[in-house]
C-alpha positions as MATLAB code, in Angstrom:
seq = 'MEERVPNSDVGFEGEDTQLEQEVTAESVNLSEVSVRAVTAELVRMSESGASNVTATEVEIRGGGALQVKAEQFSLQQGVVGIAEAGTMDFSNGWIGLVQSETAVLNGSQAGIIYSQAAELTESRASLMVAQRVQADAIRTTVLLAGRVEGPVETMVDTPRALFAGLSAGIAIGLVLFVLRLITGRRG';
ca = [
     -42.470   15.882   34.768;
     -42.656   12.196   35.500;
     -44.257    9.148   33.846;
     -45.001    6.268   35.907;
     -46.584    3.164   34.215;
     -46.919    0.382   36.349;
     -47.098   -3.274   35.173;
     -46.901   -2.507   31.406;
     -44.216   -2.326   28.753;
     -42.913    0.820   27.607;
     -40.918    1.738   24.476;
     -39.451    5.227   23.467;
     -38.081    5.783   20.173;
     -36.640    9.014   18.609;
     -33.749   10.654   17.006;
     -31.977   12.575   19.979;
     -35.218   12.709   21.928;
     -34.571   13.944   25.658;
     -37.170   13.061   28.121;
     -36.801   14.927   31.585;
     -38.689   12.055   33.310;
     -38.649    8.850   35.330;
     -39.961    5.856   33.671;
     -41.324    3.166   35.571;
     -42.697   -0.306   34.223;
     -42.183   -3.797   33.805;
     -40.383   -3.918   30.612;
     -38.593   -0.594   29.142;
     -37.158   -0.504   25.624;
     -35.297    2.702   24.704;
     -33.875    3.699   21.241;
     -31.995    6.825   20.352;
     -33.572    8.796   23.647;
     -31.996   10.079   26.848;
     -34.056    9.779   30.179;
     -33.335   10.917   33.708;
     -34.049    7.473   35.420;
     -35.506    4.142   34.454;
     -37.229    1.449   36.821;
     -38.126   -1.869   35.588;
     -37.786   -5.572   35.673;
     -36.141   -5.449   31.979;
     -34.337   -2.677   30.428;
     -33.079   -2.695   26.971;
     -31.287    0.480   25.684;
     -30.001    0.962   22.266;
     -27.978    4.156   21.469;
     -29.731    5.882   24.603;
     -28.572    7.389   27.648;
     -29.850    7.645   31.177;
     -28.750    8.887   34.752;
     -29.923    6.081   36.639;
     -30.769    2.751   35.737;
     -32.460    0.054   38.382;
     -33.781   -3.132   37.052;
     -33.435   -7.217   37.305;
     -31.890   -7.322   33.796;
     -30.327   -4.237   32.019;
     -28.991   -4.607   28.353;
     -27.012   -1.376   26.986;
     -25.930   -1.447   23.293;
     -24.167    1.564   21.960;
     -25.348    3.830   24.892;
     -24.476    4.816   28.141;
     -25.666    5.398   31.995;
     -24.215    7.029   34.786;
     -25.333    4.686   37.284;
     -26.682    1.033   36.908;
     -28.038   -1.322   39.697;
     -28.929   -4.981   38.384;
     -29.012   -8.667   39.201;
     -27.774   -9.192   35.232;
     -25.990   -6.427   33.387;
     -24.911   -6.498   29.586;
     -22.920   -3.728   27.947;
     -21.987   -3.707   24.385;
     -20.044   -0.426   23.049;
     -21.154    1.662   25.559;
     -20.157    3.943   28.577;
     -21.074    3.435   32.294;
     -19.957    5.440   35.524;
     -20.891    3.172   38.032;
     -22.035   -0.343   37.717;
     -23.377   -2.620   40.508;
     -24.724   -5.947   39.681;
     -24.656   -9.793   40.427;
     -23.334  -10.805   37.020;
     -21.786   -8.565   34.400;
     -20.849   -8.959   30.943;
     -18.943   -6.210   29.042;
     -17.955   -6.017   25.527;
     -15.959   -3.049   23.948;
     -17.395   -0.812   26.593;
     -15.843    1.654   29.254;
     -16.715    1.301   32.914;
     -15.819    3.579   35.758;
     -16.679    1.655   38.790;
     -17.580   -2.192   38.761;
     -18.987   -3.807   41.860;
     -20.093   -7.579   41.237;
     -20.195  -11.010   42.046;
     -18.938  -12.115   38.407;
     -17.545   -9.675   36.123;
     -16.839  -10.697   32.232;
     -14.853   -8.132   30.277;
     -13.882   -8.843   26.830;
     -12.114   -6.095   24.865;
     -13.240   -3.549   27.688;
     -11.608   -0.912   30.055;
     -12.561   -0.276   33.440;
     -11.283    2.179   36.143;
     -11.638   -0.074   39.193;
     -13.134   -3.534   39.279;
     -14.352   -4.855   42.761;
     -15.500   -8.541   42.254;
     -15.813  -11.886   43.783;
     -14.835  -13.616   40.177;
     -13.374  -11.523   37.284;
     -12.850  -12.992   33.672;
     -10.827  -10.586   31.338;
      -9.773  -11.153   27.612;
      -8.022   -8.296   26.182;
      -9.384   -5.906   28.679;
      -7.563   -3.345   31.058;
      -8.122   -2.165   34.392;
      -6.461    0.525   36.752;
      -7.318   -1.051   39.891;
      -8.489   -4.612   40.425;
      -9.649   -6.232   43.513;
     -11.107   -9.900   43.224;
     -11.212  -12.822   45.043;
     -10.573  -14.822   41.764;
      -8.965  -13.528   38.450;
      -9.095  -15.518   35.056;
      -7.469  -13.677   32.270;
      -6.308  -14.168   28.856;
      -4.408  -10.920   28.445;
      -4.950   -8.079   30.969;
      -3.130   -5.224   31.904;
      -3.595   -3.427   35.327;
      -1.889   -0.931   37.386;
      -2.612   -2.640   40.732;
      -3.985   -5.895   41.279;
      -5.116   -7.644   44.579;
      -6.382  -11.057   44.062;
      -6.902  -14.132   45.853;
      -6.100  -16.477   42.955;
      -4.968  -15.500   39.494;
      -5.256  -17.939   36.564;
      -3.526  -16.536   33.563;
      -0.781  -14.155   32.402;
      -1.054  -10.751   33.979;
       0.839   -7.549   33.583;
       0.731   -5.287   36.488;
       2.790   -2.456   37.862;
       1.660   -3.246   41.584;
       0.777   -6.930   42.533;
      -0.604   -8.105   46.086;
       3.003   -8.777   47.344;
       4.416   -5.353   45.971;
       1.311   -3.579   47.344;
       2.054   -5.140   50.886;
       5.743   -4.196   50.741;
       4.987   -0.449   49.474;
       2.599   -0.178   52.368;
       5.055   -1.787   54.902;
       7.976    0.423   53.336;
       5.791    3.902   53.748;
       4.787    3.018   57.277;
       8.226    2.452   58.200;
       9.417    5.687   56.461;
       6.757    7.859   57.938;
       7.542    6.381   61.357;
      10.944    7.267   61.128;
      10.339   10.456   60.041;
       7.998   11.337   62.946;
      10.757    9.996   65.213;
      13.269   12.213   63.761;
      11.061   15.135   64.178;
      10.377   14.317   67.568;
      13.930   13.828   68.390;
      14.788   17.538   66.972;
      12.030   19.253   68.599;
      12.858   17.719   71.974;
       9.110   16.792   72.839;
       8.360   13.892   75.137;
       5.150   12.395   75.201;
];
């Protein structure tokens, strides 16, 4: 079942309501419902879930989505699998993969952040690749950044990642060289 409502506002409310449909409108407000897909200019979700959300502006409060594509995206106390947006603002949320021009995380966790500019406060990321990182207190496993402003705790930063890659390349090259000598192959 698919519901398409062009050029209008749509709102759904209900206690644990599941809608097995796609919702298309200029503006969509969801409260305590689950939908398969939402396409709109503006999407507001409160304690709701969706598989796919595509909009110019998306706001999720206390809900979640598997995939979000938006120009502006705001998440408060929610969970998102993959988020792709121009500008993102996350507060007390969890994101699997972030791809954005600007990502602002406050008290949030992310698996992977790929962004031109990232601002983090009391947040954590497993892997962060960014042109510019500004952080109050960030903890990350791997950080690859052009410019870092603020204290950052990492297990692997850019120089260490380069050194690890170079070391691994040399080690693999030596092993292959020794194996070639042992087997007597000439090529």
